[in-house]
C-alpha positions in Angstrom: -17.1 -13.2 -20.4 -15.0 -15.0 -17.6 -12.4 -12.3 -17.1 -12.4 -8.6 -17.6 -9.5 -6.0 -17.3 -10.3 -2.3 -16.7 -7.6 0.2 -17.4 -7.9 3.6 -15.8 -6.1 6.3 -17.7 -6.0 10.1 -18.1 -5.8 11.8 -21.5 -2.1 12.6 -22.2 -2.1 16.3 -22.1 0.6 18.7 -21.0 0.0 19.9 -17.4 -2.7 17.2 -16.8 -0.7 14.1 -16.1 1.9 13.2 -13.4 1.6 16.6 -11.8 3.9 15.9 -9.0 6.5 14.5 -11.3 6.0 17.6 -13.8 6.7 20.0 -10.9 10.2 18.3 -10.6 11.2 17.6 -14.2 8.9 19.8 -16.3 5.5 19.3 -18.0 6.9 18.3 -21.3 9.1 15.5 -20.0 6.3 14.3 -17.7 4.1 14.0 -20.7 6.7 12.2 -22.6 7.1 9.7 -20.1 3.3 9.3 -19.5 2.7 8.7 -23.2 5.4 6.0 -23.0 3.8 4.3 -20.0 0.4 4.5 -21.8 1.9 2.6 -24.7 3.6 0.0 -22.5 0.3 -0.6 -20.6 -1.5 -1.1 -23.7 1.1 -3.7 -25.0 0.9 -5.5 -21.7 -2.8 -5.7 -21.7 -2.8 -7.0 -25.2 -0.3 -9.7 -24.4 -2.4 -10.8 -21.4 -5.1 -11.7 -23.8 -7.8 -10.6 -21.3 -10.6 -8.5 -22.6 -9.9 -4.9 -21.8 -12.0 -1.8 -21.3 -10.3 1.6 -21.1 -11.8 3.9 -18.6 -10.5 7.4 -19.6 -10.5 10.8 -18.2 -10.4 13.4 -20.8 -11.0 13.4 -24.7 -10.3 10.0 -26.4 -8.8 11.9 -29.4 -5.8 12.8 -27.3 -4.8 9.3 -27.0 -4.2 9.0 -30.8 -3.9 5.6 -32.3 -3.6 3.9 -28.9 -7.4 3.4 -28.4 -8.0 2.3 -32.1 -10.2 -0.8 -31.9 -10.4 -0.7 -28.1 -13.5 -0.6 -26.0 -13.7 2.9 -24.2 -15.7 4.4 -21.3 -15.5 7.6 -19.6 -14.5 7.7 -16.0 -17.2 9.1 -13.6 -16.6 12.0 -11.3 -15.5 11.2 -7.7 -12.5 10.0 -6.0 -10.3 7.0 -7.2 -12.5 4.6 -5.2 -15.6 5.9 -7.0 -13.9 5.3 -10.4 -12.6 1.9 -9.5 -16.1 0.8 -8.3 -17.7 2.1 -11.4 -15.4 0.1 -13.6 -15.8 -3.1 -11.6 -19.5 -2.8 -11.3 -19.7 -2.4 -15.0 -17.6 -5.5 -15.8 -19.6 -7.7 -13.4 -22.8 -6.3 -14.8 -21.6 -7.4 -18.3 -21.3 -10.9 -16.9 -17.6 -11.1 -15.9 -16.9 -13.7 -13.3 -13.5 -12.1 -12.4 -12.4 -8.5 -12.9 -9.4 -6.3 -12.2 -8.4 -2.7 -12.5 -5.0 -1.4 -13.4 -3.6 2.1 -13.9 -1.3 3.3 -16.6 1.7 4.4 -14.7 3.4 1.2 -13.7 5.8 0.2 -16.4 7.2 -2.6 -14.3 3.8 -4.5 -14.7 4.0 -7.0 -17.5 1.4 -9.2 -19.1 2.4 -11.9 -16.7 1.6 -9.7 -13.7 -1.8 -9.0 -15.2 -2.7 -12.6 -15.8 -1.4 -13.5 -12.4 -4.0 -11.1 -10.8 -6.7 -13.5 -11.9 -5.2 -16.7 -10.7 -5.9 -16.3 -7.0 -9.5 -15.4 -7.7 -10.3 -19.0 -8.1 -10.1 -19.4 -4.3 -9.7 -15.8 -3.0 -12.2 -12.9 -3.3 -9.7 -10.2 -3.9 -6.2 -10.0 -5.3 -3.9 -7.0 -5.2 -0.5 -5.9 -6.4 0.9 -3.7 -3.5 2.9 -0.6 -4.1 5.7 0.6 -1.7 3.8 3.7 -0.8 1.0 1.8 0.9 -1.3 1.8 -2.0 -1.7 -0.7 -4.8 -0.9 -0.9 -8.5 -3.7 -3.3 -9.4 -6.8 -4.8 -7.7 -8.8 -7.9 -8.7 -12.1 -9.3 -7.5 -14.2 -12.5 -7.8 -17.3 -10.6 -7.4 -18.4 -6.9 -6.9 -17.5 -5.9 -3.2 -18.0 -2.2 -3.4 -18.3 -2.0 0.5 -14.5 -2.5 0.8 -13.8 1.0 -0.4 -15.7 2.7 2.4 -13.5 5.1 4.3 -10.4 4.3 2.3 -7.9 7.1 2.4 -6.6 7.6 -1.1 -3.0 8.6 -1.7 -2.2 7.6 1.8 0.3 5.1 3.3 -2.7 3.4 4.8 -4.7 2.9 1.6 -4.2 -0.8 1.1 -4.2 -1.5 4.9 -7.7 0.0 5.3 -9.1 -1.6 2.2 -7.8 -5.1 3.3 -9.3 -4.3 6.8 -12.6 -3.7 5.3 -12.3 -7.0 3.3 -11.4 -8.9 6.5 -14.3 -7.4 8.4 -16.7 -8.7 5.7 -15.0 -12.2 5.8 -13.5 -11.7 2.3 -10.4 -13.5 1.4 -7.4 -11.6 -0.1 -4.3 -12.5 -1.8 -1.3 -10.2 -2.1 1.0 -10.6 -5.1 4.5 -9.3 -5.8 4.9 -5.7 -4.9 5.5 -3.3 -7.9 6.1 0.5 -8.0 4.4 2.9 -10.1 5.8 6.3 -11.1 4.4 9.3 -9.3 7.4 11.6 -8.5 11.1 11.9 -9.1 12.1 9.5 -6.5 10.0 6.6 -7.7 11.0 7.4 -11.3 14.6 6.9 -10.4 13.9 3.6 -8.6 11.8 2.2 -11.5 14.5 3.3 -14.0 17.1 1.3 -12.1 14.8 -1.8 -12.0 14.0 -1.6 -15.7 17.6 -1.3 -16.6 18.6 -4.2 -14.6 17.4 -6.7 -17.0 14.5 -7.9 -19.2 12.9 -6.5 -22.3 9.4 -5.3 -21.2 8.4 -1.6 -21.2 10.3 -0.7 -24.3 8.4 2.6 -24.7 9.3 3.7 -21.1 13.0 2.5 -21.6 13.1 4.8 -24.7 11.7 7.7 -22.7 14.1 7.2 -19.9 16.9 7.3 -22.5 15.4 10.6 -24.0 15.3 12.0 -20.4 18.9 10.8 -19.8 17.9 8.4 -17.1 18.8 5.2 -19.1 22.2 4.7 -17.3 22.5 7.1 -14.3 19.0 6.7 -12.7 18.8 10.4 -12.5 16.7 12.5 -15.0 17.7 15.6 -16.7 16.8 18.6 -14.6 13.6 20.7 -15.3 14.1 23.4 -17.7 14.5 26.8 -16.2 
């Protein structure tokens, strides 16, 4: 198995996903959007033709038909770094030469972005798709380098900076790819909506969700129900 793709996803349940966004637009609308992003993530992964393993938090049944025919593992306890490490360690343990981890909340990520994660790993040890908030949307490795996660502050403007600093301190080579934004709150939702509506035909499910939420044209969602 030369390449392996790990997809980290939460069970799509009301009140359990996109909680910051849900506080702003309501739990039902946040759930609608998250289900759409799950669908688009699955489609992008399939089109990449890279063998995928879904690492889920929650019950598999809540995903419906999305996981039919997919390989599925349960995420371990711990912080995001622990979960990423577990996924990567498992893939390399299965014989992968290159492995990458993505989330399920970045509808701007296409199958081309996923494939591009693996290309630099022919010469670099690490590849990453940065996000504007200081984190990353995707992380690839040409080997298991679990030590780069030591001391990384998650959900921080310094997340990627510290991770890359750890890599440099261990003489690991890193390549940064095109920045993409995931959806965590109202502001990021509006920015992603504008980008999706500016062209292209990817993320069809998320586009449909934006239309249902009345963000298809204006870039501003319908307000939270009182």
